[in-house]
TORTI-986466 format. One record per residue: x, y, z of N, C-alpha, C, CB in turn; residue in one letter. Coordinates in steps of 0.001 Angstrom, whole numbers, plus 524288, in hexadecimal, padded with zeros to 5 digits. Atoms other than C-alpha are relative to their C-alpha. Glycine has a CB too. Layout:
XYZXYZXYZXYZa...
***
This chain:
800208074E7FF4B9A377FBFAFE449A7FE407FE9D80578806B07FCAF7FF54x802D88019C7FAD499AA2FBBF7E4E447FD787F9BE7FFA47FAD88049480116x802BE8057E7FFD799634FAD9BE530D7FB5D800C6803F2804347FAF480213x805C9800437FE3598846FAD7CE584E800487FBB8804387FB957FE727FB0Ax7FF38803507FB5698861FA6AEE658A7F9B98008F801EA8052C80267804A6x8057C801CA7FCE297A69FA253E6C8C800EE7FED7805767FD4E7FAB57FD9Ex7FF88800F27F93E97AC7FA2FFE7BA07FA527FD26800F080097806CC80455x805DE802827FEAC96CC7FA120E7D7E7FA95801CD7FBEE7FE6E8023E8068Fx804C97FE018037995FA3FA448E758A7FF75804D67FF767FB3A7FEA08019Cx800D57FA1A7FFD69608CFB1D0E79AD80451802D07FEFA7FE2A801DB804CBx7FA8A7FE1F8002F96E35FB46FE797A803AA7FD9C7FBEC802557FF2380514x7FD1B802FE8035497766FB2BBE6DE2804BE804417FF637FCB27FE167FA7Dx7FD117FCFB801CA983A5FBA3DE6AC4804EA7FF2F7FC32800F1801CE8039Cx7FC237FF6B804BA98E54FBBC4E605E8063F801F8801057FD58804427FC2Bx7F9B17FEE57FE2E99D04FB90CE62C5801B1802AB7FAD58043F7F9DD8019Ax7FE257FD598046E9A288FC220E5A218053D801D87FFCB7FD16803E97FF28x7F99B7FD37801D29B05CFC717E540B7FEC4804D17FDE6803DE7FCA47FAFEx7FFDE7FAA9804A69B213FD450E4FF9805757FE5F7FBBB801A88079E8040Bx7FB658005D8028B9BAB3FD37CE437D803ED8047D800BA7FED67FF597FADFx7FA747FBC7800179C200FE0CBE46877FE95802EB8036E801B7803A47FACAx7FCAA8036B7FE129C569FE1A3E50987FDF27FB09802B6802F6802AF80327x80113805CD7FE9A9C583FD206E548E7FF788003C805D8804C97FBC17FE22x80123801537FC639BD96FD483E60AA7FAC27FCC3800E68009E803AD8020Ex80504804447FF469B49CFC90AE65887FC058036C8030D8019D7F9E1803DCx803947FF467FC159A842FCC94E6BDE7FB627FDAC800347FF14804448005Fx80594801B68002A99B48FC721E6FA57FA4E8039F7FEFF7FF907FDC4804EBx805347FC398010898DBBFCC26E6A9A7FC1A7FDB4802DA7FDE6800927F9E4x8036C804647FD74983B9FC776E727A7FAD9802FD7FFD1801DD7FDF180672x805B37FDDF80256974B6FC92BE6E3A7FD287FD35803BE7FE177FE8C7F95Ex80332800937FCCB96AF3FC6E8E78C57FA62800ED7FD84801738030D80417x806357FF968018E95D82FC3C6E72DB7FB2F8024C803C77FE507FA617FEE7x804EC7FF5B7FBE695543FC604E7E8F800198065A800BB800F97FC568069Bx800097FB337FF769595EFD503E7FF18010E801727FAC780345801E4803E5x7FF287FDB5802F495DCCFD6AFE72BA804CC803667FFF97FC66801937FF8Dx7FD257FC297FEA19694EFDC81E7755805F17FD737FC887FFE1800DE80725x7FB2E80204800299775FFDB85E7176804EF8019B8023E800B67FFB97FC10x7FAAE7FE777FDE9984C6FDB87E784F803C17FEBD7FE50800FD7FF0C803F7x7FB5B80225801F2991C1FDA94E747180597800EA803238005A802167FAC7x7FCAB800717FB9299C3BFD66EE7D1B8057C7FF077FE1F7FE297FBB6803A8x7FAC480251802399ABA9FD53EE79268017C7FCB4803838047A803B37FEE8x7FD2E804857FCB99B3C1FCA71E7C618042F8023F80272802157FB347FCC5x7FBEC7FDC67FE7A9BDA0FCCECE84CC804E57FB5B7FF517FED680240805B1x7FAFD80296802A59CB1AFC720E807C8049580099802D380138802217FAC2x
***
């Protein structure tokens, strides 16, 4: 379950929730470099 969010024309990220276990994380897509990083929320 992800919600895409556009930060800028080059940077978008998906605000995602794992279904099992229920761990929220943000998937950041940087179009300029074509890299995808995934950072976990601290709760």
